[in-house]
N, C-alpha and C positions, 0 to 999 in steps of 0.2 A: 839481588834476586834474582834465579834462575828462574823463565818463562817455558812452558810448558808447550811452548811455538815456536818457529822461528818465519817470517817473514823476509823473502828475497826479492829485490824488486830494483829496476835500475829506470833511473831519470823519472823519479817520480811519476809514474805514470798511471792511469785512472784504474789500471787494473792490479798494481800494487798497493793501489788508497784502499780497493773495493776489499784486496784481503786483508790488507791490515787492520780495518774497520771491522771487519768479519771476526778474524783472530779477537780483538779486545770484545764485540760484542759477545762472543763467548764463553771468555774469559769476565766478564761482569756477569754473565747469567749463571755458569758455573759458581762463582764466588755467591752468589745469592741463594743459591740451593747448598751452601754451606751456612746459614744462616750469617752473613756477610763478613766470614772470616777470610782473614789472610792466607792463602794455601802459603806453605812452606816447605819446602823442598831440602835433600842433605845437602851438606859442604863438603865437599872429596878434597883428599891432600893424598898427596904419595909421601910416605913417610922416607923413603928411599932405601926401602930393606926390607924382602919377603922371608919370610921368616919357614926354616924346616922343622916343624910345628905339626906332632900326632893332631891337635884340635884345630878347625877350620877359620877361627878366630875369636878374638876377645870383644865384649861389650863392655862397656865403659859407663857408668852412672854420675851425673853431674848433680850433684846435691842443689844448687842456686839456692843466692839469697834466701834465706827466712821471709814472707809475707812476699816475695816477689812474683810467686808460681812461674820459675824458672827450669824448674828441674828438669834435662833431658838426657838423649838414651845414645849414646854413639856406639860406630862399631867400627873394628880392623881388622880387616879380610888379608889371613897368613897368608891366602895365596899370591895374590898382586900387590900387598902391601898398601892398599887404600885404607885409608881414615875418612869414614862418613862420617860426620857433624850431627846432632839433633834429627835422628831417623823416623823419631815415633809419627811425629805429623802427618806425612807423606805414605807411610803404611798405614794410616787410620785417618784419613781427612774426611770420615764424620763424625769424630769425637773433635772435643776438645783439642786445644791446638797444642800446648804444652801438657805431661805429664802431669803438673801440678806443684803442690806447695812443700820442698827439699825432698830430696831424695836420700835415701838412707842406708838400702840395703839392695842388691840384686846377687840373682843366684838362680842356676837351670837346675831343673828337676823334673823328671820324667817326660821331657820333650815341650817344656813349657819354660818360659824364662817369668819368674817374679821380682816383681821390686817394689819395697817399700818406699812409701811417698806418708812423708813422718806427718805435716802437719795437715794435710790432708786426709787426712786419716783412712786410710785405704792401701791395699796392696794388688796391684795392678799384673794382670795375668795376662802372659801375651804367648803366642808360638815363636817357640824357641831360634827356629829357623829363619823365620816371614819377619817376627818381632808384630804382627796383627794380633788385634787384643783380643782373648778370649773373656776378660768380662773381670772384674775386680772383687775383692771382700772387704767390708768394712770390720776396719781395725781402730781404736781410738789411740793418737799418741804412738805409731807404732814404731819398732827401731828396726830387729833384725829378724832372720831366718835361719831357721833346722830344717832337715827333711829327717824323715824316715818311714819305712811300714807304709807306704801310700798316705802321708799326712805331714803338712804343713804346719810348724810351729814358728809363732808372731811373739818376739816379746813387746811388752805396750808399758807405756810410763802409765796408762789409762787418763790419771789426770791433766790436766795440762800447768803450763810455766806460772800462771797466773794464778792455781784456785791452790788448797791444800795437799799439801804432799799426802799423797796414799800410796799403799800397797800397791805393788804393779802385778800383771799376771802374765801369761803364757796363755794365747789361742791357739787351740787344734782346728785343725782346717782340712776340711777333705779335699785330696788337690783333683780329686774328680767333678764334683760339684761344688767345690768352691764356696761351701756350707762351712760355719763357724760350729764346729760337732760339740768343744768342751771348753773349757778354761779352768787354771790353776793358778791360784795365787800364789805369788814368790814375794822378793824382797821390793826394798825400794828404788824405783826406775831402774828395771833390769835392761841389760844389755845384750851385748853377745851370747849365743849358744852352744853349745859343742854335744853333740852324740855321740855314747860312749858305751860301747857294752849292754844298749837297752835303757841305759840313760840320757838324762837329757842334764845337762850341766849349763847352768844360767848365772851370769856374773852381774849381779845388782851395785848399783851405782850411786841410790842415794844421793844423788845431783841434786834434788830441788830442797834438800833438808837444811843445808846451811839458810837458807833463806827465813826458814822459820824457826829459826834456833835449834835446830838438831845436830847431830852429827851423823856424817854421810854413811850408808851402808857400807857395811863391810864383808859383807856374807857370799858363797856361792850356793843357792839354791840347788839340790839335787831330787831332780824328778825320777820318778820311776816309770817308764812310758808304756807299762800296761796299764798298770791303774791311774795313770795317771795324777797321781799327788805324789808330792813332796815327801821324801823318807829320810833324807836328812839334810842340814845346814852348814856349810863349813865356815866356819871363822876364819879370814885372811887378811887382808888388810883395807883401807879405807876408797872408796872409789873406786869400784871392780869397773872395766871395762870390755878389753877383748880376750877373747877364750875360743883357744885352737887345739886340739888331739894330735899328737905326734903319730907315727908307726905302732909305738910301741903301747898306746894305750894312756900315755901319759897328758893329762890335762892342764895347759900350760896357759895361768891368767894373769892379765896387767894392772895393777893401780895406778891408778894417777895420782894418789899422792890427796893431802890437802890443801895443797898449793903455797904450804905456810913451811911448817917446820917436818911435815912428812912428805917426803920424794917418792915420785913414780919409781915403780918396782916393778920387776918379775917376777909369777910366782909357779911353782911346780909342782904338781898335786898328783897324787897316786894311793888308787886304793882308798879316797874320799879323807887322803889325809894329807895337808900341807909337808912335803918331803926336801923343800929346796928352793932357793931365791936366788937372784941376780941383781945386781946391784946396779940397773940402768935405766935408763927412762924407756918407757916403749911405747908409740902410738900407734903403731900397726905391726903386723908380720906374718910370715909365711913359712913353710917349709918347703924346704930341698933335699930329699933326702935324712940324713940324721943333720944336716944344717939349719938351723933354725935363722931364718933372718928377718931382724929387727928393723925397725925404723924407730929414732927417737932422737929430740936436740937437734934435729936439720942434718942427722948423718945416718949411714944405714951401715950394719954390724953383723957379724955373726956369731950367734952361739952352738956348740956341740951337744945335741939334745943328750949324749950318752953319759958325758961327764958335768952340764948344768954350766959348763968353762965360756965366757966371750973367748975367743979365736982371734977376730979381728972387728975392731972398733971403727975402721974406717973401709970398708968396703970396697964401694965405690969409686974408680978413680974419677979426679976432678973434673968439670965439664966447663967450658965458658962461651956464655955466662952463667956462673952457678946456678942451681935451683935456687928458686926461695922461699917457699914454703909447703915440702913435702910433705903429702896430706893421706897418701893411702898409697897400698905395695901390694904388688900380687906375682908368684914366681911359676913360670911353666914349670912344671915337672919333665916334660916330651923332650926337653929342647935347655933348661938353667937359663933361659931366658928371664931377667928381673922387669919388673913397670914399676917405675916409679909415676904417682900422679903428684902435679906439683899443683898449688892453689895460687899459687902468684899471691895476688893483692885479695883475695876474696871477693871481689867485687866486678871483675872481667875474666876474659877467656883463661882457661887452667892452659896447662902442659901437661902431655904425655912422653915421658923418658924412657929409651929401652937401653939395657944394660947386658952385655952376655954375662956366662956363667962364673965368668972370671971377673965379674966389676968393669968391663972397658963400655965407655959409650957406643953406643949406635946410630941412634937418632933419637929426632923428638919433634912432635907437632901439637899445633893448638889442639884444644879440645873446647867444651861447652864450661859453662863458670862452677869452679870448683869441683871439681874430679876426686872421688873420693873412695869410689866404689867399682870392683872387677870381677868379671869373671868370664870361663873359656866355652866357645861352643866347639861339642865334637862333630 
């Protein structure tokens, strides 16, 4: 533990003892005014390299194990190369120490940092530069974020895992007042979303359905943002998950399959139609120009979005020891650096790996438990 003060004295003098006692009394009183909470300070580490990026840094949201209330927020400072773990408690000492139960998504919009805390049924909102809380929005079983026109959109399972599978919804939140202003019913257990030309594309998974003897959902709901109603439902594949748009307006959506006869695949949508698919398992992906960098089956590969073809299925150079459980991926468009989040054993600290645009290993550092989501700070 890092103490907020240090006491220096020699020879065990009475003055030194008095100083130490005052320091202890100060800490005791400070802890008392925090409702008997333990003060937590960030754990800083040097990554071994600074980044010439157009961004100031990167936030990493660590999920933490479900039921453990261990979601944490880390920050990588590109100018100094310093990686700070668990920064939220020290920036918000009057709040409960941890963010909550299961960090599910993190994004920056309009100068604010938005974090979906799934099992705590809230979206935590903070100042993007300081990580000081602005407040939170109550959303049941929230999943992912999208933004457009001064509004935040939050996908929600609505029902819990031990209840009957019900249709999910997208919550529309005013980003200034942090108030929910509307909701739109979509498919079962909606996951990621992407905004393209005034429409919101929502990937529906139906992940709870098999427990009720039902099939996975296999649709993308298309919401017109002006009317905030579903205008199209696109049949794609079972158990949809990730959805992102490339710079040409194509929507790419991943299917996790049914874990039996239907494999995981990546699908391309254009003009609200499925126009192609790539036969690779995809757990996460991001774009660098015309390259779709995907993560799946423990490997990272590249797809050319112009042709829809895999051009390299083993893009990253091997590292030793190897990545154990690649769980999340994000690419810096300003310098091509690729960051891979490794959940390791899912119960203790994870790792963040940095590779350059050619797939060469740069450095790695320890993170919080189950790092899976990240965003860049301008």
